[in-house]
C-alpha positions as CSV (number, residue, x, y, z in Angstrom):
1,M,0.0,0.0,0.0
2,P,1.5,3.4,-0.9
3,A,2.4,5.8,1.8
4,S,-0.6,8.0,1.1
5,Q,-3.1,5.3,1.6
6,S,-4.8,4.2,4.8
7,T,-8.0,2.3,5.5
8,T,-8.0,3.2,9.1
9,G,-8.8,6.9,8.7
10,A,-5.5,7.9,10.3
11,A,-3.4,10.7,8.9
12,T,-1.0,9.4,6.2
13,P,2.3,10.9,5.3
14,R,0.9,12.8,2.3
15,T,-2.1,14.2,4.2
16,A,0.1,15.0,7.2
17,E,2.7,16.8,5.0
18,A,-0.1,18.8,3.4
19,G,-1.4,19.8,6.8
20,L,-4.8,18.2,6.1
21,P,-7.0,16.5,8.7
22,P,-7.3,12.7,8.3
23,D,-10.8,12.9,6.7
24,G,-9.8,15.5,4.1
25,P,-10.9,19.0,3.6
26,L,-14.7,18.3,3.7
27,P,-15.5,15.7,6.4
28,P,-19.3,16.1,6.2
29,L,-19.3,15.6,2.4
30,D,-16.9,12.6,2.9
31,R,-19.3,11.1,5.4
32,L,-22.3,11.5,3.1
33,I,-20.4,9.9,0.2
34,R,-19.4,7.0,2.5
35,V,-23.0,6.5,3.5
36,I,-24.2,6.5,-0.1
37,N,-21.4,4.0,-1.2
38,R,-22.1,1.8,1.8
39,A,-25.7,1.5,0.7
40,L,-24.6,0.8,-2.9
41,V,-22.2,-1.9,-1.7
42,F,-25.0,-3.5,0.3
43,L,-27.1,-3.6,-2.8
44,A,-24.1,-5.1,-4.7
45,G,-23.9,-7.8,-2.1
46,I,-27.6,-8.6,-2.6
47,A,-27.0,-8.8,-6.4
48,L,-24.0,-11.1,-5.8
49,A,-26.1,-13.4,-3.6
50,A,-28.9,-13.4,-6.1
51,M,-26.5,-14.2,-8.9
52,M,-25.2,-17.1,-6.8
53,L,-28.7,-18.4,-6.1
54,V,-29.7,-18.3,-9.8
55,A,-26.5,-20.0,-10.9
56,V,-26.9,-22.8,-8.3
57,A,-30.6,-23.2,-9.0
58,D,-29.8,-23.5,-12.7
59,M,-27.1,-26.1,-12.1
60,V,-29.3,-28.1,-9.7
61,L,-32.3,-28.0,-12.1
62,R,-30.2,-29.1,-15.0
63,R,-29.4,-32.3,-13.1
64,F,-33.1,-33.0,-13.2
65,G,-33.4,-32.1,-16.9
66,I,-35.1,-28.7,-16.3
67,T,-33.5,-25.6,-17.8
68,M,-34.1,-22.1,-16.5
69,A,-34.8,-19.9,-19.5
70,G,-32.8,-16.7,-19.4
71,S,-30.5,-17.7,-16.6
72,Y,-27.4,-16.4,-18.5
73,E,-29.2,-13.1,-19.0
74,V,-30.1,-12.8,-15.3
75,I,-26.6,-13.7,-14.2
76,G,-25.2,-11.2,-16.6
77,W,-27.4,-8.4,-15.3
78,L,-26.7,-9.3,-11.7
79,S,-23.0,-9.5,-12.2
80,A,-23.0,-6.1,-13.9
81,A,-25.0,-4.7,-11.0
82,A,-22.7,-6.2,-8.4
83,M,-19.6,-4.9,-10.1
84,A,-20.9,-1.4,-10.7
85,L,-22.5,-0.8,-7.4
86,A,-19.2,-1.7,-5.5
87,L,-17.0,0.7,-7.5
88,G,-17.4,3.7,-5.2
89,A,-16.7,1.7,-2.0
90,V,-13.6,0.1,-3.5
91,Q,-12.3,3.5,-4.5
92,Q,-12.8,4.9,-1.0
93,Q,-10.9,1.9,0.4
94,R,-8.1,2.4,-2.2
95,G,-8.8,-1.1,-3.5
96,H,-8.2,-0.2,-7.2
97,V,-4.8,-0.9,-8.6
98,G,-2.5,2.1,-8.8
99,I,0.9,2.4,-10.4
100,E,3.0,4.8,-8.4
101,L,6.5,3.7,-9.3
102,V,7.4,7.0,-11.0
103,I,5.1,9.3,-9.0
104,D,6.7,8.2,-5.6
105,R,10.1,9.5,-6.9
106,L,8.8,13.0,-7.5
107,G,9.0,15.9,-5.0
108,P,6.0,16.7,-2.8
109,K,4.8,19.6,-4.9
110,L,5.0,17.8,-8.3
111,R,3.6,14.6,-6.8
112,S,0.7,16.7,-5.4
113,A,0.1,18.3,-8.8
114,V,0.1,14.9,-10.5
115,D,-2.4,13.6,-7.9
116,L,-4.6,16.6,-8.5
117,L,-4.5,16.2,-12.3
118,M,-5.2,12.4,-12.1
119,S,-8.0,13.0,-9.7
120,L,-9.6,15.6,-11.9
121,L,-9.3,13.3,-15.0
122,A,-10.8,10.3,-13.3
123,L,-13.6,12.5,-11.9
124,L,-14.4,13.9,-15.3
125,L,-14.3,10.4,-16.9
126,F,-16.7,8.8,-14.5
127,A,-19.0,11.8,-14.3
128,A,-19.3,11.5,-18.1
129,T,-19.8,7.8,-17.8
130,S,-22.6,8.2,-15.3
131,W,-24.2,10.9,-17.5
132,Y,-24.1,8.8,-20.7
133,L,-25.2,5.6,-19.0
134,T,-28.3,7.5,-17.6
135,A,-29.0,8.9,-21.1
136,Y,-28.6,5.4,-22.6
137,G,-31.1,4.1,-20.0
138,F,-33.6,6.8,-21.0
139,T,-33.1,5.8,-24.7
140,L,-33.7,2.1,-23.9
141,Q,-36.8,3.1,-21.8
142,E,-38.2,5.2,-24.6
143,T,-37.7,2.6,-27.3
144,G,-39.0,-0.2,-25.1
145,S,-35.9,-2.3,-25.7
146,L,-36.3,-5.9,-24.4
147,S,-33.8,-8.7,-23.7
148,E,-33.4,-11.4,-26.3
149,T,-34.3,-14.5,-24.2
150,L,-36.7,-13.3,-21.5
151,R,-38.1,-10.4,-23.4
152,A,-37.7,-8.3,-20.2
153,V,-37.0,-4.6,-20.1
154,V,-33.3,-3.9,-19.7
155,Y,-33.2,-0.2,-19.0
156,P,-33.5,-0.7,-15.2
157,W,-30.2,-2.5,-15.2
158,V,-28.5,0.3,-17.1
159,Y,-29.8,2.7,-14.4
160,V,-28.3,0.4,-11.8
161,V,-24.9,0.5,-13.5
162,A,-25.3,4.3,-13.8
163,A,-25.9,4.5,-10.1
164,G,-22.7,2.5,-9.5
165,A,-20.8,4.9,-11.7
166,A,-22.3,7.8,-9.9
167,G,-21.1,6.3,-6.6
168,L,-17.6,6.1,-8.0
169,T,-17.9,9.7,-9.3
170,L,-18.8,10.8,-5.7
171,A,-15.8,9.0,-4.3
172,L,-13.6,10.5,-7.0
173,L,-15.0,14.0,-6.1
174,A,-13.9,13.5,-2.5
175,D,-10.5,12.4,-3.8
176,F,-10.2,15.5,-6.0
177,L,-11.2,17.9,-3.2
178,R,-8.6,16.2,-1.0
179,A,-5.9,16.5,-3.7
180,A,-6.9,20.1,-4.4
181,G,-6.6,20.9,-0.6
182,S,-3.2,19.2,-0.4
183,F,-1.9,21.0,-3.5
184,L,-3.1,24.4,-2.3
185,S,-1.6,23.8,1.1
186,L,1.8,22.9,-0.5
187,L,1.7,26.0,-2.7
188,Q,0.9,28.2,0.3
189,R,3.7,26.7,2.3
190,H,6.3,27.0,-0.5
191,A,5.2,30.5,-1.6
């Protein structure tokens, strides 16, 4: 785990060197985002459990010569929901893979500037992803698009994935605000 990362909420070397509190510059916003992402990860767990139940039921019923029509579709929808809904919580826990081999060798000011830029780019990317997924869901809803096997509406699943992307966007917003606070603090100290 890089020096700036901590899952305990304690001050890390990067937040300490920037003079930031352990929870970042906006603790109430951080707490709200954590609550939202905890709810989303709870729903992801439900989707994962439902996916497991459908898969096991399909396997057991096949032993008796009974097939569940659309089980692959349902498992696909549930796996997309489980993955997407957990994204924000994983980001908050720093569970995504990060390559910091070069960044760790930079000075504090340049490292902080790179962190700020990367946070901004990730925030913009996933804000756009959330927006376009929501728009795509509206399009599917308006056209009445149905799945191939079950002939079920698919737009609710697109909205679920959009909600997961929105949860990640909120976590990235908190990261960006933290990186901006760190960068500004370093600039003030070195000015």
